[in-house]
N, C-alpha and C positions, 0 to 999 in steps of 0.2 A: 927907446921907441914910444910913441904916443899912442895911448889906448883910450878907448871911451871910458873904461873902468880898469883899475888895476886888477881887481878880482871879481869873479862872478860866482856866487853860490846858486846852485840849482836845487831848489827845494826850501820852503820857508817854514820848516818845523823848528825844533829846538836847536838842532845842529846848525842849520843855515843862518838862523837869526843870531845865535851866539857868535858865529864867525863873523857876521856883519858888525857886531859890537866891537870885537877885537881888531878887525881890519881897521875900522874907523879910528880907534884909539892908537893904532900903530901908524897913522898917517896915511893909510891907503884909501883910495876911493873904491867903493865896491857896490854891487847891486845884487839883490836877492830876488831870484825869479821863481814863480811858482804858477802852475796851471790852475790852481784853486786859491781859495783865500788862505792867508797865512795861518799857521798853527799846526798843520799836519794832523796825524791820527790822535794826537793828545787832545784835540778838540772833542773826541768822542768819549773821553774818560770822565765819568760822573764824579769821581772823588780820587784824589791823589793824597797819600799819606807819607810818602817817602822822598819828597823833594826838599832838600835842606832849607831850613828857614821857614817852612810852611807845614805845620803839623797837619793841616787839612786844607785842601784848596781844589776846586773844580778844575778840569782841564782847560775849559775855555777861559776861566779867570786867570790862570797861570800863563797861558800863551798870550792873553791880552797884555799882561804885564811885560812879558819878555818882548812882544812886538813893540810896545810903547817905548821901551828902553832902546831897542834896535833902531827905531826910526830917528833917534838923535844922532846916529853914527853911520848909517848907510841908507841907500835907496832901496825900497822894497816895491816890487812890481807884482801885484797879484793878478790873477786871471791872465797871465801871459805865459803860455806854454812854450817850452823850448822844443823846437822841431828838429834841429840839427846842431851838430857840434863838430868842429874840426880843430886839430891841434898841430902846430909845427914848432920848430925850434925858437921862433920868435914870439910866439903867443898863441892865442886860441880865438876862434870865430864862433860866437854863439847866435844861432838863428832862431828867433822866436816867432810867434804868431803875429807880432807887431813890427819888428824890425831885426836888424842884424848888429851885433855888438862885437868890437874887438876888445879883447882883454888879455892881461898878462898871465893869469892863472885861473884855473876853474877848481871849485870844490863841489864834488857830487854829493848831494844831501837828499836824494830822492825818496829815501825812506823805504817802506814796505806797503803792501796792500793785503787786505784779508784773503785768506785761503777760503775756498768754497767746499762744500760737501760733495759737489758733483753727483747729486742724486736727482731723479726725475722730479720735476716741480719746483726745484729751487730757482732755476732761471725764470721760469714762467711766472712765479709768484713774488719775484723781487719787487719790493715796494707795494706789495699787496698782501703783506702779512709776513714775508721774509725780510729780515733786517740784520745788519751787521753793527748796529749801533743803538744800544738801549738808551743812551742819552738823547739821541735824535728822535727816536720813535717810541720809547717806553710809555710816554703819557697817553698814547692812543689806546693802550690796552688796559686802562684802568678797569677793575671789576671784570676783566676778561681773563682767559686761560692761555698761557703761552708756555713754550719750552725753551730753555737755554741750553744749546748744544756746545759742549766743551767742558774742560776740567781744570784749566789754568786760572791764573789771577784775574785775567780779563773776564772770562766766563763767570767766575764767582762774584766779581764786582758788579757785572751787569745784572746778575740774578738778584743780588741784594738791593740794587738800585730799583729794579722792577717791583720787588716786594714792597719797598718803601712808598712806591707810587700806588700801591693797592692792587697790583697785578697777581693773579694766581698762577705763579711760575713754578716750574719743575726743571730740574737739571738732568740732562741726558749725557752720560759720559762713557766712552768705550772701555775704560779701565775700571779696576776694582777699588780705586782710590783717587780722590781728586789730587791734582798736581799743585793746586793753589797753596799758598803760604798757610801756615798753621792758624794764623789769626783769621784768615778768611773762612777756612774750614770751620773754625769755631763759630764764626758769625752765621754761617750757612745752617749749622745745627741749631743755634739759638733762635734763628728766624723761622725754624721749622720748614725749610724749604725741602720738598721731596727730591732725592737724588736717585736716578735710575742708573745703577752701575752695570758695567759689562753690557752696555747697550748702544746701539747705533740707529740712526735714522736712515731708513731704506728709501722712502718716498714721502713727498709732500703733496697733499691732495687739496682740492678746492674747486670753487666754480669761478666767480669773479674775484674772490679773496680766499685765503687759506681757511680750511675747515678741519683738517686733521693731518696727522703724520703717522706713517707706519714705522714701528719700532721693533727691532730684532734683538733678542736676548742672545748674546754671543756664546754664553755658556751652555745653553740647551737648545738653541735654534728656534725657539718659540717667537712667533710674530704676532703683533697686535696693533690694532689702530687706536690712537689717542685722539679724541676730539680737542682741537686747539684752534686758536684764532690768530696766533702769532708764533713764529719760529725765529729765535735770535741765535745767530751762529758766531762762535768765537773759538776756531779750531786751528789757529796759527796765522802766520804771515808769510808772504813771499816777496823778495826784493824787487823793486822797480828798477831793473838793470839795463833796460833797452839802450839808453844813451851810452852806458858803459861798454856795452857789446859793440856799439856803432864805431868806437874809436879804438877798440882792441884792448880795453882795460882787463886785466887778468882777474878772473873770478874763482871763488872756491867751488867745490863740487855742489854745494848748496845754492850757488848763485849769488853769494854775497861779494862784495869788492875786497880784494886783497889789499891791506895796507901795512905799512911798518909803523914803528912807534911815533913817527912824525906825520902820520896819516898820508904819506906818499903812496901813490900807486906805482905800477910799473912804467907809466908814462910821465915823463918830465912836464911839469906845469899842471899836472892833474892830481888833485887830492880827493879824499872821500872821508866823510864823517856821519856819524849817527847810525840809525838802524840798518842801513844798507851795508854796513861792514860786519853785521852779525853780532856775536857776543850776547851780552846779557840784555841788550836793547831796553835800556832805561833812559828816562828823560835826562837825568843828571849825567849819564855817560855820554849822551849825544851832545849836550851842551859843552862838556869837557872836550870831546873830540873836535867839535867845531872850533873851539878855542885854539887847540894844538894846530889844526890845519891852517887857520888864519895866520898864525905867527910864522908857520913853516913856509908860507908863500913868500915871505920876505926875502928868502935866499934867491929864488929865481927872479925876483924883482929888483935884485941888486941893492937891497937894503941890509942893514945890520941885522945879523942872525942872533936871536936873543937866547938860544939854548943849544 
């Protein structure tokens, strides 16, 4: 059967771009589609120290390298949102904001998006002091006071990044110990970044911009207002699974796409890779899953199966 492309990757993060590289090297024509610019959430990482071959590199620089590599092997279409997806025994139809593509297989790489605190003021002050990306907005708050909400690696890295910019940042975490790796906890201590343990943000206040947050101590119930000009939030991710739901792809209770070792979903010709499949959600695992998914499509496309 004649297709516009053998394979379509939906999502241009590490998984989608890696899949594009391996599709091209396997002799498959492929297209990577994304509603935004290529790079995914990795673009918001100020510093990456665990991607093999790069002792330290910024997220934007790493993704620029991967994108440049992928452009040699596949077509990348940025700012082209996928609006619809249909799959049958002969192939799939991908409807975007620009046109309709017929493809032989689809790899879902839509990734995840930031969880919200869901407190009063969060939505109202988004972009007016509330941010989910220190790399994007941290420089605005030099010599100003902010809070970083969360206790994982992302929150720790973003707090350290802000500190390096000259921001007076404090961490608010709901537990009695940061979940971040030991190395980041050590750096938080060395940087003398205050951490409010057993604390949660109850409300974000302001006028035209953020002015303060209400913080509750969960051990004694005491509530106090902290004057701040910025609130950075890193409290988890949720999968972008609307397209998967649209075609009946099986999901986990957490909303991640279920896959087997070949990155196959319950629907023939549909694969998934990267953060949307859950797990440890690391850049290196996203790239690896994209690789496996790309090679797995060879079977449904009638090519030699490599493993």
